[in-house]
N, CA, C and O atoms as a Tripos MOL2 file, in Angstrom:
@<TRIPOS>MOLECULE
protein
  308   307    77     0     0
PROTEIN
NO_CHARGES

@<TRIPOS>ATOM
      1 N           0.8410   -1.1880    0.0000 N.3       1 MET1
      2 CA          0.0000    0.0000    0.0000 C.3       1 MET1
      3 C           0.8800    1.2430    0.0000 C.2       1 MET1
      4 O           1.8880    1.2940    0.7040 O.2       1 MET1
      5 N           0.5040    2.2310   -0.7780 N.am      2 ALA2
      6 CA          1.3060    3.4450   -0.9160 C.3       2 ALA2
      7 C           1.2470    4.2810    0.3670 C.2       2 ALA2
      8 O           0.2240    4.3520    1.0480 O.2       2 ALA2
      9 N           2.3630    4.8950    0.6580 N.am      3 GLU3
     10 CA          2.4770    5.7720    1.8170 C.3       3 GLU3
     11 C           1.7100    7.0680    1.5530 C.2       3 GLU3
     12 O           1.8040    7.6170    0.4560 O.2       3 GLU3
     13 N           0.9460    7.5730    2.5440 N.am      4 PRO4
     14 CA          0.2230    8.8300    2.3120 C.3       4 PRO4
     15 C           1.1850   10.0010    2.1100 C.2       4 PRO4
     16 O           2.2610   10.0460    2.7070 O.2       4 PRO4
     17 N           0.7870   10.9330    1.2720 N.am      5 VAL5
     18 CA          1.6280   12.0990    0.9750 C.3       5 VAL5
     19 C           0.8870   13.3450    1.4750 C.2       5 VAL5
     20 O          -0.0060   13.8480    0.7930 O.2       5 VAL5
     21 N           1.2530   13.8450    2.6670 N.am      6 PRO6
     22 CA          0.5150   14.9620    3.2480 C.3       6 PRO6
     23 C           0.8220   16.3230    2.6190 C.2       6 PRO6
     24 O           0.0220   17.2500    2.7440 O.2       6 PRO6
     25 N           1.9470   16.4540    1.9600 N.am      7 HIS7
     26 CA          2.3570   17.7430    1.3910 C.3       7 HIS7
     27 C           2.2580   17.6900   -0.1240 C.2       7 HIS7
     28 O           2.7800   16.7760   -0.7640 O.2       7 HIS7
     29 N           1.5730   18.6950   -0.6950 N.am      8 ARG8
     30 CA          1.3630   18.7220   -2.1510 C.3       8 ARG8
     31 C           1.4840   20.1400   -2.6620 C.2       8 ARG8
     32 O           1.0930   21.0910   -1.9860 O.2       8 ARG8
     33 N           2.0270   20.2760   -3.8610 N.am      9 ILE9
     34 CA          1.9910   21.5570   -4.5600 C.3       9 ILE9
     35 C           1.6700   21.2970   -6.0240 C.2       9 ILE9
     36 O           1.9490   20.2230   -6.5590 O.2       9 ILE9
     37 N           1.0820   22.2990   -6.6560 N.am     10 ASP10
     38 CA          0.7440   22.2130   -8.0720 C.3      10 ASP10
     39 C           1.5090   23.3250   -8.7820 C.2      10 ASP10
     40 O           1.2500   24.5080   -8.5600 O.2      10 ASP10
     41 N           2.4490   22.9390   -9.6330 N.am     11 VAL11
     42 CA          3.2430   23.9300  -10.3680 C.3      11 VAL11
     43 C           2.9300   23.8860  -11.8660 C.2      11 VAL11
     44 O           3.7500   24.2910  -12.6900 O.2      11 VAL11
     45 N           1.7420   23.3920  -12.2080 N.am     12 THR12
     46 CA          1.3780   23.3010  -13.6270 C.3      12 THR12
     47 C           1.2150   24.6770  -14.2610 C.2      12 THR12
     48 O           1.2800   24.7960  -15.4840 O.2      12 THR12
     49 N           1.0050   25.7120  -13.4640 N.am     13 GLY13
     50 CA          0.8760   27.0620  -13.9980 C.3      13 GLY13
     51 C           2.1970   27.8030  -14.0920 C.2      13 GLY13
     52 O           2.2310   28.9660  -14.4920 O.2      13 GLY13
     53 N           3.2920   27.1350  -13.7240 N.am     14 GLU14
     54 CA          4.6240   27.7500  -13.7170 C.3      14 GLU14
     55 C           5.4530   27.2530  -14.8960 C.2      14 GLU14
     56 O           5.1510   26.2150  -15.4860 O.2      14 GLU14
     57 N           6.4970   28.0020  -15.2330 N.am     15 VAL15
     58 CA          7.4660   27.5590  -16.2390 C.3      15 VAL15
     59 C           8.8310   27.4450  -15.5690 C.2      15 VAL15
     60 O           9.0660   28.0450  -14.5190 O.2      15 VAL15
     61 N           9.7210   26.6790  -16.1740 N.am     16 CYS16
     62 CA         11.0730   26.5290  -15.6380 C.3      16 CYS16
     63 C          11.7830   27.8650  -15.7110 C.2      16 CYS16
     64 O          11.6090   28.5780  -16.7000 O.2      16 CYS16
     65 N          12.5660   28.2410  -14.7310 N.am     17 PRO17
     66 CA         13.0020   27.4530  -13.5760 C.3      17 PRO17
     67 C          12.0840   27.5680  -12.3640 C.2      17 PRO17
     68 O          12.3860   26.9910  -11.3200 O.2      17 PRO17
     69 N          10.9600   28.3030  -12.4690 N.am     18 MET18
     70 CA         10.0950   28.4880  -11.3010 C.3      18 MET18
     71 C           9.4720   27.1830  -10.8170 C.2      18 MET18
     72 O           9.1050   27.0790   -9.6460 O.2      18 MET18
     73 N           9.3460   26.1920  -11.6870 N.am     19 THR19
     74 CA          8.7900   24.9120  -11.2450 C.3      19 THR19
     75 C           9.6530   24.3190  -10.1420 C.2      19 THR19
     76 O           9.1270   23.8350   -9.1400 O.2      19 THR19
     77 N          10.9920   24.3490  -10.3130 N.am     20 PHE20
     78 CA         11.8430   23.7960   -9.2620 C.3      20 PHE20
     79 C          12.0330   24.7800   -8.1150 C.2      20 PHE20
     80 O          12.1910   24.3520   -6.9710 O.2      20 PHE20
     81 N          12.0230   26.0670   -8.3800 N.am     21 VAL21
     82 CA         12.1610   27.0480   -7.2950 C.3      21 VAL21
     83 C          11.0260   26.8500   -6.2910 C.2      21 VAL21
     84 O          11.2700   26.7990   -5.0860 O.2      21 VAL21
     85 N           9.7950   26.7390   -6.7750 N.am     22 ARG22
     86 CA          8.6590   26.5210   -5.8650 C.3      22 ARG22
     87 C           8.7620   25.1770   -5.1620 C.2      22 ARG22
     88 O           8.4260   25.0680   -3.9820 O.2      22 ARG22
     89 N           9.2300   24.1380   -5.8840 N.am     23 THR23
     90 CA          9.4010   22.8200   -5.2850 C.3      23 THR23
     91 C          10.4610   22.8830   -4.1940 C.2      23 THR23
     92 O          10.2600   22.3440   -3.1060 O.2      23 THR23
     93 N          11.5790   23.5280   -4.4720 N.am     24 LYS24
     94 CA         12.6770   23.6310   -3.5100 C.3      24 LYS24
     95 C          12.2370   24.3870   -2.2500 C.2      24 LYS24
     96 O          12.5570   23.9750   -1.1360 O.2      24 LYS24
     97 N          11.5100   25.4840   -2.4260 N.am     25 LEU25
     98 CA         11.0380   26.2560   -1.2750 C.3      25 LEU25
     99 C          10.1220   25.4160   -0.3860 C.2      25 LEU25
    100 O          10.1960   25.4980    0.8400 O.2      25 LEU25
    101 N           9.2710   24.6220   -0.9980 N.am     26 LYS26
    102 CA          8.3730   23.7500   -0.2190 C.3      26 LYS26
    103 C           9.1770   22.6640    0.4890 C.2      26 LYS26
    104 O           8.9200   22.3710    1.6570 O.2      26 LYS26
    105 N          10.1470   22.0620   -0.2020 N.am     27 LEU27
    106 CA         10.9760   21.0190    0.4240 C.3      27 LEU27
    107 C          11.7380   21.5630    1.6290 C.2      27 LEU27
    108 O          11.9170   20.8550    2.6200 O.2      27 LEU27
    109 N          12.1830   22.8060    1.5540 N.am     28 GLU28
    110 CA         12.9450   23.3990    2.6570 C.3      28 GLU28
    111 C          12.1180   23.4860    3.9330 C.2      28 GLU28
    112 O          12.6840   23.5240    5.0260 O.2      28 GLU28
    113 N          10.8000   23.5190    3.8210 N.am     29 ARG29
    114 CA          9.9320   23.6080    4.9970 C.3      29 ARG29
    115 C           9.5820   22.2510    5.5860 C.2      29 ARG29
    116 O           8.9610   22.1790    6.6460 O.2      29 ARG29
    117 N           9.9780   21.1620    4.9040 N.am     30 LEU30
    118 CA          9.6440   19.8200    5.3760 C.3      30 LEU30
    119 C          10.7680   19.2480    6.2300 C.2      30 LEU30
    120 O          11.9190   19.6750    6.1330 O.2      30 LEU30
    121 N          10.4210   18.2820    7.0590 N.am     31 ALA31
    122 CA         11.4140   17.5570    7.8460 C.3      31 ALA31
    123 C          12.0230   16.4600    6.9710 C.2      31 ALA31
    124 O          11.4010   15.9980    6.0140 O.2      31 ALA31
    125 N          13.2360   16.0570    7.3100 N.am     32 VAL32
    126 CA         13.8970   14.9690    6.5870 C.3      32 VAL32
    127 C          12.9940   13.7360    6.6140 C.2      32 VAL32
    128 O          12.4550   13.3640    7.6570 O.2      32 VAL32
    129 N          12.8420   13.1120    5.4450 N.am     33 GLY33
    130 CA         12.0340   11.9010    5.3330 C.3      33 GLY33
    131 C          10.5900   12.1500    4.9370 C.2      33 GLY33
    132 O           9.8880   11.2140    4.5540 O.2      33 GLY33
    133 N          10.1300   13.4020    5.0210 N.am     34 GLU34
    134 CA          8.7490   13.6870    4.6290 C.3      34 GLU34
    135 C           8.6100   13.6500    3.1150 C.2      34 GLU34
    136 O           9.5730   13.8500    2.3750 O.2      34 GLU34
    137 N           7.3810   13.3870    2.6780 N.am     35 LEU35
    138 CA          7.0890   13.2780    1.2510 C.3      35 LEU35
    139 C           6.3900   14.5260    0.7390 C.2      35 LEU35
    140 O           5.5800   15.1390    1.4340 O.2      35 LEU35
    141 N           6.7240   14.8880   -0.4950 N.am     36 LEU36
    142 CA          6.0930   16.0000   -1.1940 C.3      36 LEU36
    143 C           5.6440   15.5060   -2.5600 C.2      36 LEU36
    144 O           6.4380   14.9410   -3.3120 O.2      36 LEU36
    145 N           4.3640   15.7180   -2.8850 N.am     37 ALA37
    146 CA          3.8450   15.4040   -4.2130 C.3      37 ALA37
    147 C           3.7870   16.6980   -5.0130 C.2      37 ALA37
    148 O           3.1770   17.6770   -4.5810 O.2      37 ALA37
    149 N           4.4230   16.6970   -6.1770 N.am     38 VAL38
    150 CA          4.4730   17.8740   -7.0340 C.3      38 VAL38
    151 C           3.7360   17.5560   -8.3310 C.2      38 VAL38
    152 O           4.1240   16.6510   -9.0690 O.2      38 VAL38
    153 N           2.6680   18.3110   -8.6020 N.am     39 ARG39
    154 CA          1.9400   18.1340   -9.8630 C.3      39 ARG39
    155 C           2.5330   19.1060  -10.8710 C.2      39 ARG39
    156 O           2.5580   20.3160  -10.6470 O.2      39 ARG39
    157 N           3.0120   18.5530  -11.9920 N.am     40 LEU40
    158 CA          3.6720   19.3890  -12.9950 C.3      40 LEU40
    159 C           3.3540   18.9100  -14.3920 C.2      40 LEU40
    160 O           2.8430   17.8100  -14.5980 O.2      40 LEU40
    161 N           3.6700   19.7640  -15.3440 N.am     41 ASN41
    162 CA          3.4090   19.4560  -16.7510 C.3      41 ASN41
    163 C           4.4920   18.5510  -17.3300 C.2      41 ASN41
    164 O           5.5900   18.4230  -16.7890 O.2      41 ASN41
    165 N           4.1370   17.9330  -18.4450 N.am     42 ASP42
    166 CA          5.0750   17.1110  -19.2130 C.3      42 ASP42
    167 C           6.1430   18.0290  -19.8190 C.2      42 ASP42
    168 O           6.0230   19.2530  -19.7620 O.2      42 ASP42
    169 N           7.1710   17.4370  -20.3880 N.am     43 GLY43
    170 CA          8.2100   18.2130  -21.0710 C.3      43 GLY43
    171 C           9.2770   18.6920  -20.1120 C.2      43 GLY43
    172 O           9.7470   17.9430  -19.2560 O.2      43 GLY43
    173 N           9.6570   19.9600  -20.2660 N.am     44 GLU44
    174 CA         10.7690   20.5190  -19.4950 C.3      44 GLU44
    175 C          10.5800   20.3870  -17.9780 C.2      44 GLU44
    176 O          11.5230   19.9750  -17.3020 O.2      44 GLU44
    177 N           9.4070   20.7160  -17.4040 N.am     45 PRO45
    178 CA          9.2470   20.5540  -15.9530 C.3      45 PRO45
    179 C           9.4320   19.1000  -15.4990 C.2      45 PRO45
    180 O          10.0430   18.8450  -14.4610 O.2      45 PRO45
    181 N           8.9060   18.1530  -16.2740 N.am     46 LEU46
    182 CA          9.0200   16.7400  -15.9090 C.3      46 LEU46
    183 C          10.4660   16.2550  -15.9910 C.2      46 LEU46
    184 O          10.8600   15.3560  -15.2470 O.2      46 LEU46
    185 N          11.2590   16.8400  -16.8870 N.am     47 ARG47
    186 CA         12.6840   16.4880  -16.9670 C.3      47 ARG47
    187 C          13.4790   17.1670  -15.8500 C.2      47 ARG47
    188 O          14.3170   16.5370  -15.2060 O.2      47 ARG47
    189 N          13.2120   18.4450  -15.6280 N.am     48 ASN48
    190 CA         14.0650   19.2450  -14.7500 C.3      48 ASN48
    191 C          13.8110   19.0870  -13.2610 C.2      48 ASN48
    192 O          14.7670   19.0230  -12.4870 O.2      48 ASN48
    193 N          12.5530   19.0220  -12.8320 N.am     49 VAL49
    194 CA         12.2670   18.9600  -11.3970 C.3      49 VAL49
    195 C          12.8300   17.6790  -10.7660 C.2      49 VAL49
    196 O          13.5310   17.7760   -9.7590 O.2      49 VAL49
    197 N          12.5550   16.4840  -11.3100 N.am     50 PRO50
    198 CA         13.1460   15.2870  -10.6990 C.3      50 PRO50
    199 C          14.6790   15.2930  -10.7350 C.2      50 PRO50
    200 O          15.3240   14.8850   -9.7690 O.2      50 PRO50
    201 N          15.2590   15.7540  -11.8430 N.am     51 ARG51
    202 CA         16.7190   15.8080  -11.9570 C.3      51 ARG51
    203 C          17.3120   16.7290  -10.8980 C.2      51 ARG51
    204 O          18.2590   16.3550  -10.2070 O.2      51 ARG51
    205 N          16.7560   17.9310  -10.7700 N.am     52 ALA52
    206 CA         17.2670   18.8950   -9.7960 C.3      52 ALA52
    207 C          17.0810   18.3930   -8.3670 C.2      52 ALA52
    208 O          17.9490   18.6030   -7.5190 O.2      52 ALA52
    209 N          15.9610   17.7350   -8.0960 N.am     53 ALA53
    210 CA         15.7270   17.1900   -6.7510 C.3      53 ALA53
    211 C          16.7600   16.1110   -6.4290 C.2      53 ALA53
    212 O          17.3010   16.0760   -5.3230 O.2      53 ALA53
    213 N          17.0360   15.2240   -7.4040 N.am     54 ARG54
    214 CA         18.0630   14.1810   -7.1950 C.3      54 ARG54
    215 C          19.4310   14.8170   -6.9570 C.2      54 ARG54
    216 O          20.1820   14.3740   -6.0870 O.2      54 ARG54
    217 N          19.7540   15.8510   -7.7280 N.am     55 GLU55
    218 CA         21.0520   16.5200   -7.5760 C.3      55 GLU55
    219 C          21.2160   17.1160   -6.1850 C.2      55 GLU55
    220 O          22.3390   17.2390   -5.6970 O.2      55 GLU55
    221 N          20.1180   17.4870   -5.5410 N.am     56 GLU56
    222 CA         20.1650   18.0300   -4.1830 C.3      56 GLU56
    223 C          20.1110   16.9250   -3.1330 C.2      56 GLU56
    224 O          20.0980   17.2060   -1.9350 O.2      56 GLU56
    225 N          20.0790   15.6600   -3.5830 N.am     57 GLY57
    226 CA         20.1350   14.5340   -2.6640 C.3      57 GLY57
    227 C          18.8020   13.9370   -2.2780 C.2      57 GLY57
    228 O          18.7580   12.9870   -1.4960 O.2      57 GLY57
    229 N          17.7040   14.4740   -2.8080 N.am     58 HIS58
    230 CA         16.3820   13.9540   -2.4740 C.3      58 HIS58
    231 C          16.0990   12.6930   -3.2910 C.2      58 HIS58
    232 O          16.7180   12.4600   -4.3300 O.2      58 HIS58
    233 N          15.1580   11.8910   -2.8080 N.am     59 GLU59
    234 CA         14.7850   10.6470   -3.4870 C.3      59 GLU59
    235 C          13.4950   10.8550   -4.2700 C.2      59 GLU59
    236 O          12.5180   11.3830   -3.7400 O.2      59 GLU59
    237 N          13.4960   10.4410   -5.5260 N.am     60 ILE60
    238 CA         12.2670   10.4390   -6.3190 C.3      60 ILE60
    239 C          11.5870    9.1000   -6.0420 C.2      60 ILE60
    240 O          12.0800    8.0450   -6.4400 O.2      60 ILE60
    241 N          10.4550    9.1590   -5.3580 N.am     61 VAL61
    242 CA          9.7380    7.9430   -4.9530 C.3      61 VAL61
    243 C           8.9180    7.3990   -6.1110 C.2      61 VAL61
    244 O           8.8800    6.1900   -6.3380 O.2      61 VAL61
    245 N           8.2530    8.3020   -6.8510 N.am     62 SER62
    246 CA          7.4390    7.8490   -7.9840 C.3      62 SER62
    247 C           7.1500    9.0140   -8.9240 C.2      62 SER62
    248 O           7.1930   10.1830   -8.5430 O.2      62 SER62
    249 N           6.8570    8.6480  -10.1570 N.am     63 ILE63
    250 CA          6.3780    9.5940  -11.1700 C.3      63 ILE63
    251 C           5.2140    8.9050  -11.8660 C.2      63 ILE63
    252 O           5.3890    7.8650  -12.5020 O.2      63 ILE63
    253 N           4.0240    9.4890  -11.7420 N.am     64 VAL64
    254 CA          2.8390    8.8790  -12.3550 C.3      64 VAL64
    255 C           2.0510    9.9230  -13.1320 C.2      64 VAL64
    256 O           2.0240   11.1010  -12.7750 O.2      64 VAL64
    257 N           1.4120    9.4660  -14.2000 N.am     65 ALA65
    258 CA          0.5470   10.3510  -14.9740 C.3      65 ALA65
    259 C          -0.6450   10.7480  -14.1160 C.2      65 ALA65
    260 O          -1.1840    9.9320  -13.3690 O.2      65 ALA65
    261 N          -1.0480   12.0050  -14.2280 N.am     66 ASP66
    262 CA         -2.1710   12.5510  -13.4510 C.3      66 ASP66
    263 C          -3.0000   13.4050  -14.4080 C.2      66 ASP66
    264 O          -2.8990   14.6320  -14.4040 O.2      66 ASP66
    265 N          -3.8040   12.7580  -15.2090 N.am     67 GLY67
    266 CA         -4.5470   13.4660  -16.2470 C.3      67 GLY67
    267 C          -3.5850   13.9960  -17.2880 C.2      67 GLY67
    268 O          -2.7800   13.2390  -17.8310 O.2      67 GLY67
    269 N          -3.6570   15.2940  -17.5770 N.am     68 ALA68
    270 CA         -2.7610   15.9180  -18.5700 C.3      68 ALA68
    271 C          -1.4110   16.2460  -17.9610 C.2      68 ALA68
    272 O          -0.5100   16.6750  -18.6820 O.2      68 ALA68
    273 N          -1.2370   16.0590  -16.6640 N.am     69 ALA69
    274 CA          0.0070   16.3870  -15.9700 C.3      69 ALA69
    275 C           0.6480   15.1190  -15.4020 C.2      69 ALA69
    276 O           0.2380   14.0040  -15.7270 O.2      69 ALA69
    277 N           1.6440   15.3030  -14.5600 N.am     70 HIS70
    278 CA          2.2950   14.1970  -13.8590 C.3      70 HIS70
    279 C           2.4110   14.5440  -12.3900 C.2      70 HIS70
    280 O           2.4730   15.7160  -12.0210 O.2      70 HIS70
    281 N           2.4410   13.5100  -11.5470 N.am     71 LEU71
    282 CA          2.6110   13.6940  -10.1160 C.3      71 LEU71
    283 C           3.9420   13.0520   -9.7330 C.2      71 LEU71
    284 O           4.1190   11.8390   -9.8420 O.2      71 LEU71
    285 N           4.8750   13.8950   -9.2810 N.am     72 VAL72
    286 CA          6.1970   13.4350   -8.8700 C.3      72 VAL72
    287 C           6.2380   13.4590   -7.3520 C.2      72 VAL72
    288 O           6.0110   14.5060   -6.7460 O.2      72 VAL72
    289 N           6.5250   12.3120   -6.7200 N.am     73 THR73
    290 CA          6.6110   12.2450   -5.2690 C.3      73 THR73
    291 C           8.0770   12.2170   -4.8800 C.2      73 THR73
    292 O           8.8520   11.3870   -5.3570 O.2      73 THR73
    293 N           8.4420   13.1470   -4.0020 N.am     74 ILE74
    294 CA          9.8350   13.3400   -3.5850 C.3      74 ILE74
    295 C           9.9350   13.1350   -2.0820 C.2      74 ILE74
    296 O           9.1230   13.6650   -1.3230 O.2      74 ILE74
    297 N          10.9480   12.3500   -1.6430 N.am     75 ARG75
    298 CA         11.2370   12.2020   -0.2150 C.3      75 ARG75
    299 C          12.4020   13.1250    0.1140 C.2      75 ARG75
    300 O          13.4640   13.0360   -0.5030 O.2      75 ARG75
    301 N          12.2020   14.0150    1.0900 N.am     76 LYS76
    302 CA         13.2440   14.9760    1.4470 C.3      76 LYS76
    303 C          14.4260   14.2570    2.1010 C.2      76 LYS76
    304 O          14.2540   13.4040    2.9710 O.2      76 LYS76
    305 N          15.6240   14.6240    1.6580 N.am     77 ALA77
    306 CA         16.8510   14.0510    2.2150 C.3      77 ALA77
    307 C          17.2790   14.8550    3.4320 C.2      77 ALA77
    308 O          18.2940   14.5400    4.0540 O.2      77 ALA77
@<TRIPOS>BOND
     1     1     2 1
     2     2     3 1
     3     3     4 2
     4     3     5 am
     5     5     6 1
     6     6     7 1
     7     7     8 2
     8     7     9 am
     9     9    10 1
    10    10    11 1
    11    11    12 2
    12    11    13 am
    13    13    14 1
    14    14    15 1
    15    15    16 2
    16    15    17 am
    17    17    18 1
    18    18    19 1
    19    19    20 2
    20    19    21 am
    21    21    22 1
    22    22    23 1
    23    23    24 2
    24    23    25 am
    25    25    26 1
    26    26    27 1
    27    27    28 2
    28    27    29 am
    29    29    30 1
    30    30    31 1
    31    31    32 2
    32    31    33 am
    33    33    34 1
    34    34    35 1
    35    35    36 2
    36    35    37 am
    37    37    38 1
    38    38    39 1
    39    39    40 2
    40    39    41 am
    41    41    42 1
    42    42    43 1
    43    43    44 2
    44    43    45 am
    45    45    46 1
    46    46    47 1
    47    47    48 2
    48    47    49 am
    49    49    50 1
    50    50    51 1
    51    51    52 2
    52    51    53 am
    53    53    54 1
    54    54    55 1
    55    55    56 2
    56    55    57 am
    57    57    58 1
    58    58    59 1
    59    59    60 2
    60    59    61 am
    61    61    62 1
    62    62    63 1
    63    63    64 2
    64    63    65 am
    65    65    66 1
    66    66    67 1
    67    67    68 2
    68    67    69 am
    69    69    70 1
    70    70    71 1
    71    71    72 2
    72    71    73 am
    73    73    74 1
    74    74    75 1
    75    75    76 2
    76    75    77 am
    77    77    78 1
    78    78    79 1
    79    79    80 2
    80    79    81 am
    81    81    82 1
    82    82    83 1
    83    83    84 2
    84    83    85 am
    85    85    86 1
    86    86    87 1
    87    87    88 2
    88    87    89 am
    89    89    90 1
    90    90    91 1
    91    91    92 2
    92    91    93 am
    93    93    94 1
    94    94    95 1
    95    95    96 2
    96    95    97 am
    97    97    98 1
    98    98    99 1
    99    99   100 2
   100    99   101 am
   101   101   102 1
   102   102   103 1
   103   103   104 2
   104   103   105 am
   105   105   106 1
   106   106   107 1
   107   107   108 2
   108   107   109 am
   109   109   110 1
   110   110   111 1
   111   111   112 2
   112   111   113 am
   113   113   114 1
   114   114   115 1
   115   115   116 2
   116   115   117 am
   117   117   118 1
   118   118   119 1
   119   119   120 2
   120   119   121 am
   121   121   122 1
   122   122   123 1
   123   123   124 2
   124   123   125 am
   125   125   126 1
   126   126   127 1
   127   127   128 2
   128   127   129 am
   129   129   130 1
   130   130   131 1
   131   131   132 2
   132   131   133 am
   133   133   134 1
   134   134   135 1
   135   135   136 2
   136   135   137 am
   137   137   138 1
   138   138   139 1
   139   139   140 2
   140   139   141 am
   141   141   142 1
   142   142   143 1
   143   143   144 2
   144   143   145 am
   145   145   146 1
   146   146   147 1
   147   147   148 2
   148   147   149 am
   149   149   150 1
   150   150   151 1
   151   151   152 2
   152   151   153 am
   153   153   154 1
   154   154   155 1
   155   155   156 2
   156   155   157 am
   157   157   158 1
   158   158   159 1
   159   159   160 2
   160   159   161 am
   161   161   162 1
   162   162   163 1
   163   163   164 2
   164   163   165 am
   165   165   166 1
   166   166   167 1
   167   167   168 2
   168   167   169 am
   169   169   170 1
   170   170   171 1
   171   171   172 2
   172   171   173 am
   173   173   174 1
   174   174   175 1
   175   175   176 2
   176   175   177 am
   177   177   178 1
   178   178   179 1
   179   179   180 2
   180   179   181 am
   181   181   182 1
   182   182   183 1
   183   183   184 2
   184   183   185 am
   185   185   186 1
   186   186   187 1
   187   187   188 2
   188   187   189 am
   189   189   190 1
   190   190   191 1
   191   191   192 2
   192   191   193 am
   193   193   194 1
   194   194   195 1
   195   195   196 2
   196   195   197 am
   197   197   198 1
   198   198   199 1
   199   199   200 2
   200   199   201 am
   201   201   202 1
   202   202   203 1
   203   203   204 2
   204   203   205 am
   205   205   206 1
   206   206   207 1
   207   207   208 2
   208   207   209 am
   209   209   210 1
   210   210   211 1
   211   211   212 2
   212   211   213 am
   213   213   214 1
   214   214   215 1
   215   215   216 2
   216   215   217 am
   217   217   218 1
   218   218   219 1
   219   219   220 2
   220   219   221 am
   221   221   222 1
   222   222   223 1
   223   223   224 2
   224   223   225 am
   225   225   226 1
   226   226   227 1
   227   227   228 2
   228   227   229 am
   229   229   230 1
   230   230   231 1
   231   231   232 2
   232   231   233 am
   233   233   234 1
   234   234   235 1
   235   235   236 2
   236   235   237 am
   237   237   238 1
   238   238   239 1
   239   239   240 2
   240   239   241 am
   241   241   242 1
   242   242   243 1
   243   243   244 2
   244   243   245 am
   245   245   246 1
   246   246   247 1
   247   247   248 2
   248   247   249 am
   249   249   250 1
   250   250   251 1
   251   251   252 2
   252   251   253 am
   253   253   254 1
   254   254   255 1
   255   255   256 2
   256   255   257 am
   257   257   258 1
   258   258   259 1
   259   259   260 2
   260   259   261 am
   261   261   262 1
   262   262   263 1
   263   263   264 2
   264   263   265 am
   265   265   266 1
   266   266   267 1
   267   267   268 2
   268   267   269 am
   269   269   270 1
   270   270   271 1
   271   271   272 2
   272   271   273 am
   273   273   274 1
   274   274   275 1
   275   275   276 2
   276   275   277 am
   277   277   278 1
   278   278   279 1
   279   279   280 2
   280   279   281 am
   281   281   282 1
   282   282   283 1
   283   283   284 2
   284   283   285 am
   285   285   286 1
   286   286   287 1
   287   287   288 2
   288   287   289 am
   289   289   290 1
   290   290   291 1
   291   291   292 2
   292   291   293 am
   293   293   294 1
   294   294   295 1
   295   295   296 2
   296   295   297 am
   297   297   298 1
   298   298   299 1
   299   299   300 2
   300   299   301 am
   301   301   302 1
   302   302   303 1
   303   303   304 2
   304   303   305 am
   305   305   306 1
   306   306   307 1
   307   307   308 2
@<TRIPOS>SUBSTRUCTURE
     1 MET1         2 RESIDUE 1 A MET
     2 ALA2         6 RESIDUE 1 A ALA
     3 GLU3        10 RESIDUE 1 A GLU
     4 PRO4        14 RESIDUE 1 A PRO
     5 VAL5        18 RESIDUE 1 A VAL
     6 PRO6        22 RESIDUE 1 A PRO
     7 HIS7        26 RESIDUE 1 A HIS
     8 ARG8        30 RESIDUE 1 A ARG
     9 ILE9        34 RESIDUE 1 A ILE
    10 ASP10       38 RESIDUE 1 A ASP
    11 VAL11       42 RESIDUE 1 A VAL
    12 THR12       46 RESIDUE 1 A THR
    13 GLY13       50 RESIDUE 1 A GLY
    14 GLU14       54 RESIDUE 1 A GLU
    15 VAL15       58 RESIDUE 1 A VAL
    16 CYS16       62 RESIDUE 1 A CYS
    17 PRO17       66 RESIDUE 1 A PRO
    18 MET18       70 RESIDUE 1 A MET
    19 THR19       74 RESIDUE 1 A THR
    20 PHE20       78 RESIDUE 1 A PHE
    21 VAL21       82 RESIDUE 1 A VAL
    22 ARG22       86 RESIDUE 1 A ARG
    23 THR23       90 RESIDUE 1 A THR
    24 LYS24       94 RESIDUE 1 A LYS
    25 LEU25       98 RESIDUE 1 A LEU
    26 LYS26      102 RESIDUE 1 A LYS
    27 LEU27      106 RESIDUE 1 A LEU
    28 GLU28      110 RESIDUE 1 A GLU
    29 ARG29      114 RESIDUE 1 A ARG
    30 LEU30      118 RESIDUE 1 A LEU
    31 ALA31      122 RESIDUE 1 A ALA
    32 VAL32      126 RESIDUE 1 A VAL
    33 GLY33      130 RESIDUE 1 A GLY
    34 GLU34      134 RESIDUE 1 A GLU
    35 LEU35      138 RESIDUE 1 A LEU
    36 LEU36      142 RESIDUE 1 A LEU
    37 ALA37      146 RESIDUE 1 A ALA
    38 VAL38      150 RESIDUE 1 A VAL
    39 ARG39      154 RESIDUE 1 A ARG
    40 LEU40      158 RESIDUE 1 A LEU
    41 ASN41      162 RESIDUE 1 A ASN
    42 ASP42      166 RESIDUE 1 A ASP
    43 GLY43      170 RESIDUE 1 A GLY
    44 GLU44      174 RESIDUE 1 A GLU
    45 PRO45      178 RESIDUE 1 A PRO
    46 LEU46      182 RESIDUE 1 A LEU
    47 ARG47      186 RESIDUE 1 A ARG
    48 ASN48      190 RESIDUE 1 A ASN
    49 VAL49      194 RESIDUE 1 A VAL
    50 PRO50      198 RESIDUE 1 A PRO
    51 ARG51      202 RESIDUE 1 A ARG
    52 ALA52      206 RESIDUE 1 A ALA
    53 ALA53      210 RESIDUE 1 A ALA
    54 ARG54      214 RESIDUE 1 A ARG
    55 GLU55      218 RESIDUE 1 A GLU
    56 GLU56      222 RESIDUE 1 A GLU
    57 GLY57      226 RESIDUE 1 A GLY
    58 HIS58      230 RESIDUE 1 A HIS
    59 GLU59      234 RESIDUE 1 A GLU
    60 ILE60      238 RESIDUE 1 A ILE
    61 VAL61      242 RESIDUE 1 A VAL
    62 SER62      246 RESIDUE 1 A SER
    63 ILE63      250 RESIDUE 1 A ILE
    64 VAL64      254 RESIDUE 1 A VAL
    65 ALA65      258 RESIDUE 1 A ALA
    66 ASP66      262 RESIDUE 1 A ASP
    67 GLY67      266 RESIDUE 1 A GLY
    68 ALA68      270 RESIDUE 1 A ALA
    69 ALA69      274 RESIDUE 1 A ALA
    70 HIS70      278 RESIDUE 1 A HIS
    71 LEU71      282 RESIDUE 1 A LEU
    72 VAL72      286 RESIDUE 1 A VAL
    73 THR73      290 RESIDUE 1 A THR
    74 ILE74      294 RESIDUE 1 A ILE
    75 ARG75      298 RESIDUE 1 A ARG
    76 LYS76      302 RESIDUE 1 A LYS
    77 ALA77      306 RESIDUE 1 A ALA
């Protein structure tokens, strides 16, 4: 059974680099080990947000289609 994700943001209305800036700001407010679900668009945001999160040491738990967007779940390192 999937772990509940209490923290969520929707950055589908943003363009890069603001998609990761908003994601990073939200991650900074979480405790280590907490999960954040980020709803984002296909293309550049879907490539850049998971890559940038990994580069900062966070774990990408899952990436799933969510209608016309995608839901990326990140565990804070």
